[in-house]
N, C-alpha and C positions, 0 to 999 in steps of 0.2 A: 539472326542478326544481333550483334552485340550492342550493348548500351553502356554508357558511362554517365556518372552524375558529378558535375564539376565541384559541387560543395564538399564532396568527400576528400578532395585533394587541395582545398583552399586553406591557407594558414589562418589562424584566428587573428582578429584585430588586436594589435598590441596597445592595450589601454595605458600601460605604464609609460609608453613612449609619448603618447599624445596628450596625456593628462599628468602633469608634473606637480607633485605636492611640495617640492622644495620652495621655501620662501625666497623671493627675489632679493638680491642684494640692493637695499634701498639706496646705497651710495652710488651705485652704478646703473640702476634701472632708470629707464626714461619714463617719467610720469605723464600720463594722459588722462583725460576724463572719459573719453569714448574712443574706442578703436574698432574700425571696420576691417575685417580680414578678407581681403579680395576687392579689387577695384573693377568690378563688373557693373552692369546697370543698377543692380540692387544696392550695392555698397555705396556707389557714388551718388545715387539719388538720395539715399538716406543721409549721407554726410552733408549734401547741399541743403536739404530740408532742415536738418538740425541746426546748421550754421545760420540759416535764415531765421529760425525761431529764436535763437539766442540773440541775434542782432535786433530783432523786433522787441524782445523783452528788455534789452538795454535801452532802446529808444523810448520805451514807455515807462522807464524808471523802475524796472523790475530788479529783484535782488539776487538773481542767479549769478551775475557777473560773467566774465569771459570764460570760455571753455576751450580746452585743447582737444581738438578733434583730429584723429589720425586715420588714414587709410593705408593699409599695407598691401602691396602688390608684388607678386613673385616675379613678374616679367620685368625686363630691363626698361621697357617703355610701356606706357599705357596702351592697351589694345592688342599687344603682341600675343597674348594668350587667349584672346576672345574669338569665338567662332559661332556663327549662327547662320540661318538661311540667307538674308533675313527680310521678311516682310513684316513691318511693325505697325501695330495699332498705335496712333500717335496720342492716344488719350492721356497716358501718364506723363508724357513729355509736355503736353499742354497744361496739365495740372501743376507740374513742377515749375514751368515758366509761363505763367498766364499772360505776361506782357509781350511775349514774342509771337511773331506770326509763323505760319508754316514754312515760309521761305527762309526764316532764320535758323531752322533746325538742320542738322547735318544729314539730310536725306538725299537720296539719288533721284527721287521722283515718285509721283503717286501711281498706284495701280489703276490703270484705266481699262485694260482688257485682261482676261484670264481664260485659260483653257485647261480642261482636265481630260486625260487620255487613259484608256486601258491598253496596255502594250501586250502584244504577243512577240515572238522572236523576230518577226518580219513586218508586222502590221501595227498601226496605231489607230485605235477606234476612239473618236471623241465621245465623251459621255457628259451628262449634266453634272455640274459641280454641286456636291451636297451643301446645304445651307451653312453649316459651320465653317466651310472653306471659302465662302464668299469674301473677297478681299477688296472690292471696289472702294476706293478712297483711302485704303491703307497705304503705307509708304515703303518703298524699296530702300534698303540701306545696307551699308557695310557696318557691322557691329564694331569693328576695329575703329572706324571713324567716329561712330557714336560715342564710344567709350573715351576716346581721346578728347572729344569736344566736351563731354561731361566733366572730365578731369580738369580741363582749363576753367570751367565754370566753378568747380569746387575750390580750386586754388584762389580764384578771384574772391571767393567768399571767406578766405582765410583758413581753409582746411589744409592740414599737413598731409600731402600725398607723397608717400615714400615708395618708389619703384625699386625693384631688385631686392625686396625684403620678404621672402617667403616665411611663413610661420610654421615652426616645427611642432609646437605643443601649446596647450592651454595651461596657465598657472592656476591651480585650484587649491582651495582651502575648504575641505569638506565638500559640500555641494555648491560652494560659491566660486565663480570664476573671477580671478583677480587680475587677469591680463594674459599676455602671451609671451612665448619665447621664440625667437627667430632661429633660422637655420645658420649654422656656422659655414663660412666660406673658406676656400683654399685647402680643403682636405684632399689627400691623395686616395688612390684606389682602396687602400687598406683602412681608410678612415682616420689616418694620422695627419697632423698639421704639415702642410707643405708650403710651397711658395705662395705668397699673398694670403696667408692664413689670417682670418678674423674670427674670433670666437662668437658663439651665439650671444645674443643680447636679450634682456628682459624689458618688456614694456608693460607697466602696470596701468590698469584702467578701472574706472568705476563700472563701466559697462563695455562688454565685448560683443560685437555683432558678427556672426558667422555668415559672411557673404562669399564663401569660397567656391561656390558653384556646385555642379553635379558631383555626387559621390565624394564629397570632401571628408577627409579622415577626422578632422576635429569635430564636425557635426556628428559623424558616426560614433565616435568615442564618447562624446557628451551624452548622446541619447542612450547608448548601451549602459554607461555607468550610472545613469540616473533613472533607468527603467522606463524611458519614454518610448513607447511603442506606437503602433498604428493598426487600424483594422486589417489592412492588407500590407504585406511587405512592399517596399518600393521596387518597381521594375524599371528597366532602362532600355534605351536604344542606342545604337552607334551610328553616327552620321559621318560620312566622308564627303569632302567638298573640294571642288576645283574652281579656279578662276581662269577664264579663257579670253584671250583677245581674238575677236572674230571679224570677218570681212563683211558679214551681212547683219544689219541692225535687227534686233528683236523688239517688237512693239507690245508684247504681252508676257505675262508670267505663265508658266506651265507647271502642272503637277501631273504625275503619272502613277498608275497602279499596275500591278501585274508583273510581267517579265521585266528584269531577269530574276525576280524573287521566286523561289519555290512556293507552292501553295501552303507549306507548313511554316512559312515565315511571314511576319507582319511588317509592312513598311511601304515605302514609295519614294519617288524622286521629285526634284524640283529643278526648274531652270528659271532664273530671274535676270532680267537685263539691268546692268549697272550703268551702262553708257551705250552709245551707238556701236562702239567697238569692244564692249566688255560684257560678259555674261558670267553668272555664278551657276554651277551645276553641282547637284548633290544627291546622294542616296542615303536614306535612313532605314535601318533594319532593327527590329526589336531583338534584344539579346536572349529571348526565350525560344529562339529558332531550334529546329529539331536535329539537323545534321551537324556533326562535329566539325565538318570541313567547310561550313558556311563562311564565306570570306567577303566582307562588305567592300573592301577596296577592289577586289577582283571583279565583283559584280558591277561596280561603277565603271570599270574599264569595258566590260561587256555592254553596258548601257550606252556608252558613247559610240559603240559600233553599230547601234541600231540605225536603220535607214533614215528614220525621222531625225535622229540626232546628227547623223553624218551630213545632212543638208545644212544644218545650223553651224556645224563646226568646220566645214570644208574651208581649207586654206588658213585656219586659225592656229593659235599657239597656246599651249598651257603655260600660265605664268605663275600660278600659286596653288598650293595644295594644303589641306589640313584635315583634322578629324576631332570629334568631340562626342562625349556621351550625353544623353538627354534623359531626365527622369520622366517616366511615362505612366506612373501608377495613378495619378490624378487624385480625385477627392478621397478615395478610400485608403490612399497611402500617405495622406497628410499625417504628420506626427500628432499624437494626442495633445501635446502642447508645444508651443514654439518659443517659450520663454522659460528661463530658470533664474537662479540667483546670479545677477550680473551678466546675463547672456541672452541673446535672441538669435533666431534663425530666419533668414530672408532668402528670397529668390529661389534659384535651383537647389540650394542647400535645404530648403523646406519642401521642394518638389512642386513648385508652382508653375506647372506647364500643362496646357490643355491640348492634348494630342489631336482631337478631331478638328480643331481650328488651326492647328500648327502654330500656336502662339505661346510665348512665355515672357518676352522682353517687357511688355507693358505691365504684366503681372509682377515681375521682379521689381520694377521701378516703384510700383504702387506699394508693394510690401515694404520697400525701403523707406518710403515716405511715411507710412503708418508706423513703422518701427521708430523713426525719428520723433514723431509726435508723442509716442508712449515714453520714450527715453527722456524727452524734454520735461514732461509732466512728472516723471519719477524723480528726476534730478531736482526739480522745483520743490518737491515734497521731501526730499532727502531719503527716499526709499527705493533702492534699486534691487530689491529682492524679487523673487518670482511673483509675489503678490503685487509689488509696486509696478512691475512691468506688464502685468496681466492684461492691461487695456489693449496692448498690441494684438494678443490672441483674439480678444473680443471684437476689435475693429476689423481685423482681417477676415474673420468668419462672418461678419456682417457686410463685407464689401462685395463689389462686383466680381472680384477674383474668386471668392468662394462660391458665389452664386453661379458663375459660369462653370466652375469645376463640378459642382453638385449636379447641375442640369445635364451634364454629359458624363456622369460618373462611371457608367459601365460600358461606354462605347469601345474604348480600347480593349477592355477586358473581354468583350464579346468575341474578339478574334482569337481568343485562346482555343476556341472550338473549330478553327480553320477559317480560311478566307471566305468560302461560299456562305456558310452559316453565319459567320461574323458580319458579312455584308447585309444579310437579311435582318439580323437582330439589330444592327446599328441603325438601319433605316427606320425600324419601329421605335427605337429609342429617340431618334431625332424627331419623329412624328409626334411622340407623346411627351417630348421635353423631359425625358428621363424617367417617366413613371413606369414604363415597361422596361424590364420585367419586375421592377420593384426590388427592394432589398439590396444585397451586395453580391456580386460575383466573386467568389473567393479564388485566390491564386496563390501559387508558391513563388518564392523568390527566384530570380533567374537562375542562380547557381544550383537550385534544387531540381530543375527540369532535366529529365533524362535526355541524353543525346545518342542518336544512332551513330555507329562507326562505319557505315557503308561509305566507300570512297566514290567521289564523283569524277567526271571527266576533267582533266586539267585544262586551264586556260592561260595563255601566255601573251595575249595582246595588251595594248595600252602601256602605261607607264609602270615600271617596277616599283616595289615598295622602297627600295633604296633611293631611287631617283625621286620618288615622291617626298621623302624626308628632306632631300636637298631643296626641293621646291617650297618646303615649309619655312626655310630660312634657319633651320636648326644648326647651331654652331656650338653645341655642348662639348665641354672638354672630354677627350677620350679617357683621361685618367681620373675622372670624377668617381666618387664612391657610388655603388649601385643603390638606387632608391627603391628597388623592387624586392619584395620578400617572397621567395618561392617556397612551396611546400617540399617536404622530403620525398625522395624516391618517386619522382613524377613518371607515371607509366607512359609508354610511347604514344598511345592514343590520346592521352591528355596533353602531351607535348604538342601533338599535331593540332589539337583544339586551340592551344595558345598561339601556335604559329599562324593559323588561319584567322583567328580572332583579331590579333594585333594588326592594325593597318600600317604600322611603321616598321615592320620587320625586326622588332626587338627580340622575338623568340624564334629559335630555330630548333626543329626536331631532328637530331642527328643519330647516327648509330651509337654514338658514345653518350647519348642523353641530351637533355635540354641545354641549349646554349642561350645565354641572355646577353644581348647587346644593348645595355641600359642607355648609353648616350643617344641611341636612335629615338628614344621615347619623345613623343610630342604631347604628353600629359593628357591624353584623351580619357584615361582612367578605365578603359574597357576591361582590362584584365583584373582590376580591383573588384569588378563585379562578378567575374566567373573564375578567377584564378589568383595569380600573384598579387600581393597587396602593393598599392602605390603609396608613397609618402613624398612630401615636398623635398626638393633638392636645392642646391646652391642657387642664389638669386641670379636671374638672367639666363638660366639654362632653359632648354626646350625651344619651341618654335618662335619665330619672329614674324607673325602674320602682319600684313599691311592692309589687305582689302577684304578679309574674311567676314 
């Protein structure tokens, strides 16, 4: 049986592209005090908290004065590029808005009942929910709606929220981040100015917060250039999700293990009710899977054909589709430091996701809040160096975020030895609150994991990848420059890996070689983990999620 290693065919990260040493044109650059790159839960929570602290300081006669706080978002509207399960622990939302009640928040309803099943191809066996997955009292939500609501609150606080402004690179002076450069718009396929051309713009900032989400190129570049490592490399999963209008209401949330995943892959599914006639269905699979033809989108289509799911979906209609990667490395994959000279990492960019509990949103928001407090104190002292911002690192590592991640630090990693042994080890880890087996389970990065090239049986049911992209709302220009960097001379087996890996049909393995349909991309960044590198493209490109 042949094997391939994706890392051997992956281009290197282009540091010169993402870290620009050119001094900005001071006459044309837009000056800001603090810029958040990415309007997700972490970035918006941080901006809101910072604006509140500045306002309070002014009311108490402080000397900081007014601050220009900006949030740059690549989507045309807030929430259009955000995707999550999502069942949310409301703790961080209550922390950010202590005067509001639960009814004031943009949630769909509290989790009152939950069921966990072990699936075989035809049967569903109900099993006890592991304690980390207990969700009673947590809130079901659409992350698109949550982000839109947070954006409105940020603007009410005087935060400058700029949509349609993706960031191309960091402006750096030695080790210091001085701001960001946005992506040019209106370029043709060859990268030359075309109709509606607008050049890239520079935004200077005393502090830049990287809230760009999972596998962000700016965070990657900053860490690599500054030698910021981690005990273990970050590992990831790919989640594919659909929203369905259904005839029968669902009164509980569902999680499943087992089929259609092979035993050599880690992951599971979820089904969450958003309304009496609306459910969210998703499948999440770790990208350290063994077979090169593993296809998460295809497995989701198989999952929907299960008898248990057919009863739920009977007479229903698919109304939306999307995909996203998720950092899964946990405690051992946290960067050695989350701050530098003029820069901080928050949320998914820092890897703040707890896989056993399937939670990351309240961690992201809390990290943004803690970052804002550190930035405020650093600005008050006039020191935004790494040392001046170091209190963020200290407070995060003393917070419930770090405590939760540390307690469950090896559970995801235990499944590297397979589902059966992983289940036994994880049970002991939960029982001992992380003390078993002690130490750290070492892992390789996902791209370094060998893949078998044995072909599996084809599956043609469900929605195609092309139709799925349509359901994502993607309306990217066909003549936009490719934002994907592919390695040289991609072998056929590797091309097949990319074809199956990408849920949006961007890559096609043909007899003439690899074909790249870049406009199809929904920015899930999966191939950036195992293959072709992803970079931001023209503002407003990509999906236009509404209820993800």
